[in-house]
N, C-alpha and C positions, 0 to 999 in steps of 0.2 A: 686602583683607579678611583680618584675622589669624584665627589658629586659634580664639581664644576667642570671637570674634564668630560665627564659622561654626558652632562647637559649640552655642552658645546659640540660635541661630536655627533650626538643624535640629531641636533638641530641642522648641522651641516649636511646631514644625510637625508633630509626630508625631500630636498629636490631630486636627489638621485633615487630615492625610493619611488617617487611618482614616475619618473622615466622607466624604472624597472618594472613597475606595475603596467604601464602602457605596453612596454615591450612583451610582457608576458601574457597580455590579455587573451591572446589566441589559445593559450593552454589552460585557461580558467576552467572550462567545463570539465576537462579531463582531470584536473587537480581536485575539483569539487567531488569527484567520484573516487578519489583515492589514487588516481593515476598521475604521476609527476611528469607527464609528457613522453614523447618518444625518447627511449634511452639511447645513448651512444656508448658503444664499447670502449672500454679503457685500453689505451695502447701499452700500459704497463702490464707485466706478467701477473696473472691472477694468482693470489696466495694459495698455497696448497690447503685443500679442505681438511678439516679436523677429522681425527680418526673415528669419532662418533658425532651424532647430530648435536648441535648446540642447544643448550637449554633455552626455553623461552625468555625474552628480555623482561623478566618480571622479578629479578633479584637472584644473584648467584646462590647466596646461602639458602634462600627460600626454595630454590629449585632442587638443592641437594637433599633437603629433608622431605620425607613423604608425608604430605599434609593433606587433610581432608579438604575437598574443593571449597573455596570461600564463597561468600555470598555473591549474588549476581553482579553487584556493583564493582566487584573486584575482578571480574572476568575480562581479560584482554579482548579488544574489538575483533569481531569475526572477521576472517579474511587476512589476518596479519600474523597468523601462527605459522611455525615452521612446517614444511611438508615432510612427509616421511622420507627417510634416506638422506643423502648428501645434499647440503644447501647449494643453491645455484649462486653463481659469482654475483657480486654487487655491480650493478650497471651504473653508468655515468648519466646522471639526470641533467636536463636542460634547466629545470626549475625545481625549487623545494616543494615538498608537500606542504599545502596550506591547511588541509583538514583531512579527516579520516573517514572512511566509509565503515559501516558496521550496522548491526541490527538494532532497531528502536532508537531510543533517545540517548544516544552515547556521546560523551564529551571527554575531552582530555585536558587536564590542568597541568601546565608547565611553569617551572620557576628557574630564572636564569641567574647566573653570576656568583652563585655560592660555591661551597657551603660557607655560612657565616654563623659562629657560635651565638651570636646575639639573636638571630632570628630563625635560622633553620631548624633548631630543635622545637620552637614553638609551632612551626608549620607541620613538622612531623607529628607532634602530639595531637594537633587538630585532625590531621588526616587519619591517624590511628583511631581516634575517638569515634570517627564515622565509618571506619572500615573501608577507607578509600585509598587507592594508590594513585601516584602522580609521576610526572617526569622531572628530573633535575638536570638541567644543562650546566654543568660545573666548569669552573676555570682551573687549570691545573695548578696554578700558583696558590689558589685558595685551599685546594685539596692537600697541598704539600705543607701547609702550615701546621704547627704543632696541634696535635689533638683533632684536627679536622678529619682525618682519615677515619676516625671512629664514626663520624657521622654517615660516611659512605657505607661502612659496615652495617650501620643501623638501617640505612636505606635497602641494602641488600636483604637483611633479615625481614624487613617489613614489606617486601615486595615491590619497591618503587624501581622505576627505570632511570638509570643515569646516562646522560648523554654528554658529548664533547662540546665544549664552548670556547675551545682554544686555552692556551696557557695563561696569557696575560690580557685578554680582551682587546686585541688590536683591530684596526680596520684592515681586514685582509686584502682588500682590493689595492692597497698601497704597498703590499709586500711582494718580495720575489717568491718564486715557487719553492726555493729551498727553505725560506723563512716561514712560508705557510705550512709546509710539511713538518718543520720543527714544532711549530705551535701546536699543531694537531696531533703529531705522534707522541710528543712528550706527554700531553694530556691523556691520551689513550693508555699510555704506559703507567701513569700514576693511578688512573681509575682502575685499571686491571689489579694493581698491587692492593688498593684499598677495597674495591668492590667485589673482586673475585673473577671478573671477566672484562674483556675489552668492550667499549661501547658500540652499539650497532646503529646509533643515530648521532648526528651533529647539527649544530646550528651556528651560523656565522654571526659574530658580534655585530650589532646594529642592523642586522638584516641585510647586510651587504655581501652579495654573492657575486662570483664571476666564474668563468669556465675552470679556472685552476682550482678553486675550492671544491667544485663539484668533482673534478677528476681526482684530486688528491684524497678527498673523503672517501670516494669509491675504492681507491687503491688500499685504503686502510679499513675497508670493510663496513663503511657506514653510509646510511641514507640521510639526506638532508630534510630537516623538518623546520618549517617557518611557524606561522600562527594565523588564526582567523580573527580573533578578538584580542586587541591590545588594551590592557587595562591602563597603560600610561602611568602606572604606579610610581615610576621612578621620578615623575614630576611632583610627587606627593600632593595630589589634588584633593586629598580628604577621603576618609573611610566611605562615606556615602556615595562619592563620585565613583570610586573603584567598585563598590558593590553594585551600582546602578549599571555600569558598563558591562559587567559580567552577566547580570540578569537580563538586561535588554539584548545582549548578543547570544544568549543561550539558544542553541539549535542542535539537531542531530549532526554529529561529525565535527563539531566546533573544537578548535584548539586554542585555549586561553593562554596568553602570556602574562605572567607575573614575575616578580623578582623576590629572592631571598637574601640578596646581598647587593653591594655596590653603592650603599648609602643607608639613609634612614629607612628602614623597611617595616617600622611598627605599624603604619597604616595598612600595609599589605597583609599583615598577620591579623590585625583586627577585622579587616574586610573579609578575609577568608573564613573567619569564625562566623561571620554573619551570613555570607552567600552560600557556603557549602550546604548547610542544612536546608536552605530554601530550594537549591537545585535538586537535592535528593527528594524532598517532599513534593516536588513538581514532576517526579518520575524519571529524572535523568540518571543514567548510569555513568558515574565518574570513573574512568578506567584507563588502562595504559595500552599502547599498541605494541604488537610484536613486529619483527621484521617482515616486510613484504617481499616474497620471493617471486621473481618474474622471469 
């Protein structure tokens, strides 16, 4: 998807996003504490539970190796780890999670639309330099391109969480249920092939959600995650502006939205290089969530 298409679609969705925000206002307090509203049971049959408990969503390769516990800033947010025994079925949410609950000054960094060989490796290098994990919501068609699967393997090795951002970044609310399922299922399949496990989180392109996206996501075993702070880096507002938005929006439980693909993301890379050490120096724990079992 080129930049012009991305700009026009995002602008077209601003009015719809405002309506969605108003409609979801009643659930805001619950979302702020990590509860995505009263769940609705999926009408589809629940998938058979795995024979053994799933590894935490912190990288399949990393989970296979017995490693010494990482520094505090690498620890997944409290309350989102898997319970002992068989995991509960994924519930259908009415709204996406907007932020995460946890102990202390925890935050989550997320990057959408990749992987992109021009920018994703730089972001991974910066995160590694500071011993920080993040979430990458990837598009299936980007993963499927030559050599891009290697970046997901690296994400797995370095403990990052990979989420589903559909195959080709369409506006899901304009698609049929079968088309939505295809977009999400194909992406989960290619993520599993490259990352080592199927994703436990998904994010709707443009932040455009409807009941079908929540239902199908749940049927595929994924929880919906939105964001708290939008850097608007896709508008290329300048490194200082991106940095200021993150620093100003920093707070416990905040989920930051950035991008590592979909256009020129050099500003996003430079801004991350500046704001990440500042957040850490301010005492924030940049971490990743695990699946919430309810």
